N, C-alpha and C positions, 0 to 999 in steps of 0.2 A: 332256730331255723335261721337260714341266711336272710338279711333284710331286704325286702322287697326294692327298696329304693337302689341298693347295689345290684340286684338281678336286673332291674330295668336299664342300668347303664352298662353292665357287661353285656346284655342283650344286644345293645348298640354296637360293641365291639364285636358281637357274633355277627351282626349285619356286615360289619367291616370286613373281617376275615373271609366271610363267604364272597363278598364282592372281589377281594383280592385273588381268591384262589380259583373261582369259578367252580366249573364243573367240581463175681468175686473173681475177676480176671486179674493177671499181672500188669503192673503198670505199663502203659503204652509208651513208645518211643516216637517221637516226631520222625517223619520221613527224613533219611540222612541225605542232607545237601540237595534237596530238592530244586529244580529250576525256578528262579524266582525268589528264592530265599533272600529276606534281607532283615537286619537287625539294627537296632537303634538304642541309645542310651548305654550306659555303663553298669557293670555289676553292682548289686546293692548289697550292703553288709548287713549284719546282726542277725543272720538265721542260717540255717544249713542249706536253704534253697537258693538256685541262682535264679533271681527275680528280673533278669534281664529281658525286655520284651522281645519278642520274635514273631515277625508278621511273615507268614508264607503267601508270596504273591502269585496269584494265577496269572498265567501267560497264554498267548495264542502264538506260538513261534511257527505255525504253517507246516509242521512236519507230516501231519495228517489232517487234511482238510476236504470236506464235501461241500461244494458251491455251486451256485449258477448265478444268474445277474440279479437276483432277489436277496440272496442270503447266504451265509457261510456257517458252517459247522467246524469248529477246529477241536478234532479228537486227539490231539497230540498227547494229553495227559490225562486220559482215562484211567491210568494205572494210578493216578494219585487221587481219584475220586471226584473228578469235575470235567466239565464240558463248556468250552467257549462258544457263544453263538452271537452272531450280529446279523441284523436286516440292512440290505442295502437299496432297496427299493424305494417307492414313493409313496406308497399308501400311509396314512397317519396312524390307523389302529392295526397293530400286529401282535398277536398272542405266540408263544412258544409252549408247547405241550410235550413232557416227557414222560413216557410210559414206561413204568419199572418192570423188572422180571416178575414181581408177583401181580402185576395187572393194575397197580394203583397209577392213575394219571395226574401229575402236576401241572399246572397252568400258570403261566407267567405273563405278564405285559412287557414287550421287548421295549428297549429305550435305546439311545444312540450308541453306536460303537459295540465293540466285543464285550460281554458280560459273563460272569462266571456263574455255572448252575450245579448245585451238587448232585451227584449219584448216591444216594443214601440207601438204596435197597440192596447193596452188595454186589456180588458178582452176577453177572447174566447179560441177557439181551435187554437192551434200551432203545426204544423208538423215539426218535427226537423229530419234531415236526413243527415248522414255521407256519403260522397261518396269517393271512391278509384277510382283512375285511372289506368286501365290496361296498362302496360308499353307497350304491343305488338301492341294494336290497338289504344290506347289514349282514349278510351271510358271509361265513369264512370260507376260503379255499386255500388249499395247500400251496405254499410257495416253495417249500423244500422239505423233504422228509428222508430220513436216514435211519437204518437201525444198525447200531453198534454193539460189538461183543466187549464186556468190560471185565476186567480183572485186577482188582485193586490190591497193590502190593501191602498197603498197611490200612487195615481196617478202620482206622481212627482218622486216616487222612481227611475224608469229607468233613470232619468235625473240628478241623484246625485251620482250614483255609476261608477266606472270606468268600461270599457270594452274594447274589443280588439282595437276599433278604438280610443277611449279617454282613454288611458292607463296611470295612475299615481298611485303612492303609498304615503303613510304617510311620508317617508323621501325623497322622490324626490325634485330637486331644484325647480322645477316648482311651487309645492306646497308652499314652502317656499318664494319663490317671489311672489306669489299671496298674501300672507298674509303680506309681506313687504309693498306691493302696497296699501294693504286695511288698513293699520295702520290708525287709527285716522278717518275713514270714519264713517259718520252718519247713512248711510242706504244703502241698495242694490244698489240703483241708483247710489250712490257714487262710490261703489266698481266697477260697471261695467263700468263707464266712466274711472276711473283710469286705469283698466286693458285694456280696449279698447285703450286707448291712449298710453299705453306702448307698446303694441304689434304692432301697426300699425306705431310707430315710430321707433322701434328697429328691426324689421325684414323685410328683403328685399325679393322680389320674386326672386326664384331662377330659372331662365331660364335654365341653364344647366340641373339641376335635372329634370325638367319637360320634357327634351327631352330625358333623359336616365334612369329613374327610372323604376325599373322592375315591374311586375306584382307581387301582394302578398305583396307589400310595405304597412307597417302602421306606422303612425308617432312615432317617440321617442321625446317626448315633451322636455326633458332635452337636447338632443343633439340639437334640434331645437333652443332653447334659447341660446346655447353655440356658435353655428356657426353664429346666427344671419340671416339665410337665411331658406326659405322654400317656397313650394307650396300651394295652397289654402287649401288643406287637413292638412297641417301643421299649418297654421294659426288657423284654426277653432278648432283642436285638444287642442292646447296650451291655447287658450282662454277657451274652454269649462272645461279643467282640472282645471285652476286656478278658474273659476268660481264656479264649483261643488264642490271644496274643501273649498269654502266660503259659503256652504250651498245655493247657488243660482241655482235652477233647470235651465239647460242648454241643448238644443237640439242641436247635431251636424247634419245639414241637408244637403243632396247632391240632387242636381237636376238641373233645368236648369235657368240660369240668361240671359234672351234672348235666343240666340240660343247657348250658351256655357254652357256644363256640367261643374259644379262648386259646392264648398262647402262652407257653411257658418252657423252661429249658430243663434238661437233664445233664449232669456231668459225670465223666469218668475219674473216679479217685482211686489212687494207688491203694492196694489191700481190700478195697470195697468194690470194684467194679462199677457199673453205671448204677448211679443213684438217680432214680426217675423223679420228675416233678420238682425240682429243686427243693432244698431242705434247710431247715433252721437248726443250727447246732447251739445247745444250751451248756456246753462243756462236758456233758457225759453221754448225750444220744442226741441223734438228727431226728427232726419231726419234718414231715413232709409239708412243703410250702411251695408256693410260687410268689415271684415278686409283685404282681399286680394286687394280689388278694392281702399279701403282707403288708403293703402300703396303706391299704384303704379299708382294712376291716379291723373290728375289735378281736381280741385273742379268743374270746368265747365264740364270736361268730364263725371265725377261721376254723376252731378246732371242729365245731359242729358240722360245718360244710365239708371239710375234707375227710373227717373220719379216718377211715383205715387206707385212704387213696384210692379206693375202687370208683370215686366219682370222675378221675381222671381217665379219658380214652383218647389215645393218641390217634390221630387220623393222618397227618403229613409230618414229616422230619426234614428239616432243612440245615 
């Protein structure tokens, strides 16, 4: 059975995630020369794979914009699987909600300036609403709402771009480290294994942070690497940033691991398709794994808890 001590602290991470959120395919190709693509570094040698990092930078070019005096929704790049939103009013507490074609509602805290938000439910109608909190009553009222029709050119695009939850840039240290770890790798499988091993061996679960973190927190991937500590949200964001910058489609998933609200990642690997719940490769087979449990549990505890993977139930995808 999973240790009660671990369940206690993972319950705290469950509380964090709830407060944050509120309420065998062929190998994918990165979008061809999308707006905002930037590359850094030089090609690395030693393997068959080009391990030069590539960061697809979200943009708000103003080609398709819905706006008023309070907020703006830049829908210029819906075909790339993301939307840019900014709040321009004066209220201090502002939320964004995106209702997907399947009826799932994603809730975010809006910060300053344009931010990118992924459209992870595929093609269809998305309702995007910016909400202001009334200081006097605490109620939220709509500042701007728009329904948009989405047709994504490449189904993997939402899992290659940065967004508010998986935030990275061409010049960040996390991207550089991902490139260094990938140097000499012969294929995507090798890259996943190297990054997975580094993160689980070099980041420790931060129990104090899990107890004190405030609502609205989003990971700063460079800060997590520098401190060597993080919660499940941080682990998943760091790995997703590294893998996306290596052109490996990666989903950050938040949902339930057993009875615990938790965050993990899934990756798309050539000839394997989507490998759900992040996995550990022992040289001959992959075992279902996730970076937080891998870094903080004994092997027996982990195997007993994970079992056949049925403990993992995805609720949100970023």
